[in-house]
Each structure stands twice: as C-alpha cells, then as structure tokens.
C-alpha atoms as a printed R data frame, in Angstrom:
    type eleno elety resid chain resno       x       y       z
1   ATOM     1    CA   MET     A     1 -69.400 -34.484  24.353
2   ATOM     2    CA   LEU     A     2 -68.611 -31.187  23.981
3   ATOM     3    CA   VAL     A     3 -68.790 -29.307  20.673
4   ATOM     4    CA   PRO     A     4 -65.964 -28.204  18.878
5   ATOM     5    CA   GLY     A     5 -67.093 -24.037  19.663
6   ATOM     6    CA   ALA     A     6 -67.395 -25.129  23.046
7   ATOM     7    CA   VAL     A     7 -63.936 -25.987  23.403
8   ATOM     8    CA   ILE     A     8 -62.451 -23.248  21.862
9   ATOM     9    CA   ALA     A     9 -64.962 -20.881  24.177
10  ATOM    10    CA   LEU     A    10 -63.101 -22.860  26.847
11  ATOM    11    CA   ILE     A    11 -59.781 -22.437  25.494
12  ATOM    12    CA   THR     A    12 -60.179 -18.814  25.271
13  ATOM    13    CA   PHE     A    13 -61.727 -18.311  28.649
14  ATOM    14    CA   VAL     A    14 -58.397 -19.966  30.182
15  ATOM    15    CA   LEU     A    15 -56.191 -17.971  28.235
16  ATOM    16    CA   LEU     A    16 -58.183 -14.946  29.220
17  ATOM    17    CA   VAL     A    17 -58.215 -16.260  32.932
18  ATOM    18    CA   TYR     A    18 -54.225 -16.671  32.721
19  ATOM    19    CA   SER     A    19 -53.434 -13.340  30.711
20  ATOM    20    CA   LEU     A    20 -55.506 -11.274  32.952
21  ATOM    21    CA   VAL     A    21 -53.795 -12.566  36.470
22  ATOM    22    CA   ASP     A    22 -50.577 -13.032  35.012
23  ATOM    23    CA   ILE     A    23 -50.670  -8.918  33.558
24  ATOM    24    CA   ILE     A    24 -51.837  -7.983  36.895
25  ATOM    25    CA   MET     A    25 -49.584  -9.805  39.136
26  ATOM    26    CA   SER     A    26 -46.366  -8.568  37.063
27  ATOM    27    CA   ALA     A    27 -44.203  -6.437  38.844
28  ATOM    28    CA   GLU     A    28 -43.927  -3.520  36.453
29  ATOM    29    CA   ASP     A    29 -45.695  -0.575  36.057
30  ATOM    30    CA   THR     A    30 -45.489  -0.880  32.185
31  ATOM    31    CA   PRO     A    31 -44.393  -4.745  31.158
32  ATOM    32    CA   HIS     A    32 -43.019  -4.461  27.769
33  ATOM    33    CA   GLY     A    33 -43.502  -0.754  27.489
34  ATOM    34    CA   VAL     A    34 -47.068  -0.582  27.753
35  ATOM    35    CA   PRO     A    35 -48.975   0.316  30.697
36  ATOM    36    CA   LYS     A    36 -50.624  -2.346  32.536
37  ATOM    37    CA   LEU     A    37 -54.094  -0.756  31.870
38  ATOM    38    CA   MET     A    38 -53.489  -0.855  27.960
39  ATOM    39    CA   TRP     A    39 -52.404  -4.495  28.095
40  ATOM    40    CA   LEU     A    40 -55.644  -5.425  30.622
41  ATOM    41    CA   VAL     A    41 -58.063  -3.794  27.992
42  ATOM    42    CA   MET     A    42 -56.617  -5.345  24.747
43  ATOM    43    CA   VAL     A    43 -56.785  -8.383  26.436
44  ATOM    44    CA   LEU     A    44 -60.700  -7.753  27.422
45  ATOM    45    CA   ILE     A    45 -61.189  -6.308  24.125
46  ATOM    46    CA   LEU     A    46 -59.643  -9.491  21.742
47  ATOM    47    CA   PRO     A    47 -59.680 -11.710  24.165
48  ATOM    48    CA   LEU     A    48 -58.151 -14.592  22.114
49  ATOM    49    CA   ALA     A    49 -55.820 -12.216  20.223
50  ATOM    50    CA   GLY     A    50 -54.806 -10.454  23.316
51  ATOM    51    CA   SER     A    51 -54.086 -12.975  25.154
52  ATOM    52    CA   ILE     A    52 -51.460 -14.959  22.682
53  ATOM    53    CA   VAL     A    53 -49.926 -11.461  22.417
54  ATOM    54    CA   TRP     A    54 -49.513 -11.134  25.666
55  ATOM    55    CA   LEU     A    55 -48.467 -14.898  26.375
56  ATOM    56    CA   VAL     A    56 -45.597 -14.739  23.690
57  ATOM    57    CA   VAL     A    57 -44.102 -11.205  24.466
58  ATOM    58    CA   SER     A    58 -43.909 -11.624  28.210
59  ATOM    59    CA   ARG     A    59 -42.362 -14.822  27.778
60  ATOM    60    CA   ARG     A    60 -39.713 -13.552  25.187
61  ATOM    61    CA   ALA     A    61 -38.805 -10.751  27.796
62  ATOM    62    CA   ARG     A    62 -38.707 -13.349  30.907
63  ATOM    63    CA   ALA     A    63 -36.287 -15.917  28.653
64  ATOM    64    CA   ALA     A    64 -34.183 -12.575  27.559
65  ATOM    65    CA   THR     A    65 -34.162 -11.951  31.558
66  ATOM    66    CA   ARG     A    66 -32.990 -15.512  32.441
67  ATOM    67    CA   SER     A    67 -30.652 -16.196  29.974
68  ATOM    68    CA   SER     A    68 -28.659 -13.022  30.867
69  ATOM    69    CA   SER     A    69 -28.429 -13.900  34.581
70  ATOM    70    CA   PRO     A    70 -26.913 -16.545  36.049
71  ATOM    71    CA   GLY     A    71 -29.783 -19.179  37.549
72  ATOM    72    CA   ARG     A    72 -30.540 -22.608  38.781
73  ATOM    73    CA   GLY     A    73 -27.452 -24.605  38.207
74  ATOM    74    CA   GLN     A    74 -24.652 -22.132  37.190
75  ATOM    75    CA   ALA     A    75 -21.818 -21.262  39.056
76  ATOM    76    CA   ARG     A    76 -22.249 -17.529  40.329
77  ATOM    77    CA   PRO     A    77 -18.900 -15.705  40.050
78  ATOM    78    CA   SER     A    78 -17.565 -15.002  43.341
79  ATOM    79    CA   THR     A    79 -14.278 -12.895  44.210
80  ATOM    80    CA   PRO     A    80 -13.614 -13.583  48.404
81  ATOM    81    CA   ASP     A    81 -12.091 -10.847  50.188
82  ATOM    82    CA   PRO     A    82  -8.689 -12.459  51.631
83  ATOM    83    CA   VAL     A    83  -8.990 -10.448  54.968
84  ATOM    84    CA   SER     A    84 -12.405 -11.723  55.584
85  ATOM    85    CA   ASP     A    85 -12.039 -15.112  54.646
86  ATOM    86    CA   ALA     A    86  -8.573 -15.286  56.550
87  ATOM    87    CA   GLU     A    87 -10.378 -13.795  59.678
88  ATOM    88    CA   TYR     A    88 -13.683 -16.683  59.051
89  ATOM    89    CA   ARG     A    89 -11.055 -19.189  58.894
90  ATOM    90    CA   ARG     A    90  -9.491 -18.040  62.521
91  ATOM    91    CA   ARG     A    91 -12.821 -17.921  64.023
92  ATOM    92    CA   ILE     A    92 -13.894 -21.688  62.722
93  ATOM    93    CA   ARG     A    93 -10.620 -22.967  64.233
94  ATOM    94    CA   GLU     A    94 -10.717 -21.110  67.402
95  ATOM    95    CA   ARG     A    95 -14.539 -22.473  67.833
96  ATOM    96    CA   ALA     A    96 -13.458 -25.925  66.850
97  ATOM    97    CA   GLU     A    97 -10.890 -25.835  69.896
98  ATOM    98    CA   GLU     A    98 -13.258 -24.704  72.309
99  ATOM    99    CA   GLN     A    99 -15.516 -27.428  71.267
100 ATOM   100    CA   ARG     A   100 -12.602 -29.924  71.499
101 ATOM   101    CA   ARG     A   101 -11.524 -28.361  74.914
102 ATOM   102    CA   ARG     A   102 -15.128 -28.534  76.270
103 ATOM   103    CA   ALA     A   103 -15.416 -32.505  75.166
104 ATOM   104    CA   GLN     A   104 -12.229 -33.089  76.295
105 ATOM   105    CA   GLU     A   105 -13.658 -31.444  80.161
106 ATOM   106    CA   LYS     A   106 -16.507 -33.626  79.954
107 ATOM   107    CA   ARG     A   107 -14.897 -36.580  79.195
108 ATOM   108    CA   GLU     A   108 -12.183 -36.473  82.076
109 ATOM   109    CA   PRO     A   109 -13.733 -37.579  85.370
110 ATOM   110    CA   GLU     A   110 -13.712 -34.426  88.356
111 ATOM   111    CA   GLU     A   111 -11.110 -34.950  90.535
112 ATOM   112    CA   PRO     A   112 -12.866 -35.613  94.148
113 ATOM   113    CA   GLY     A   113 -11.707 -33.139  96.476
114 ATOM   114    CA   PRO     A   114 -10.262 -33.610  99.653
115 ATOM   115    CA   GLU     A   115 -13.128 -35.334 102.368
116 ATOM   116    CA   ILE     A   116 -13.466 -33.645 105.391
C-alpha cells in the first residue's frame, strides 16, 4: 500500500513532467509574458507550486483565445464573392452536362458501319 507521502510525491512528479513538456512544447518564446527558460527554472525549483501556477496561467490563456475565435460547432462567417460563386456554379453545370453526355453515349449502342 502506498504511503500518503509517496502519493503526493508521485502526483508532484507527474505534474512536474507534464508541466515541463507543456512548457517546452508551447509555441511562444515567452508564454504568458515570461520567457520559457524562466518557466522551466520556476517549475524545476518549485515543482508543485511552479507546476500548478503554470497549469492555471496556461489554461486561462488558452480559454481566452478559444472564446475569442470560432471553434468547433460554430459557424464561421463567410462572405462569398458573387462573381466567383457564379463562375463556380457555371463550371459545375458544364461538368454535369459533360458527364450526362458521356453517359448517354455509353448507353446508346454504336451504329454498325457498312459491311464490305
């Protein structure tokens, strides 16, 4: 059976590893206004507190960026260009006509030519 201290140490270690990987994989050079190196030092020196601070700050920033941009399930506003839309529909109609013509040619038996 695990001792309560071992459980806390395991949780701290998992948080430490997750935070370090998350900091390293963050796209910005200065995530949340602090250089990556400073975040790494803070998490390494104060593993539990640094990891918790990183998780709170990074999640708030991600939630703020998610709420400001359309995500899954939300319609993105679109303003189709009437000229390109009409051109697209014209090409689709031409393609459909061509496909119908080819299908009709395949269905009609070829007329035999004169026998010699």
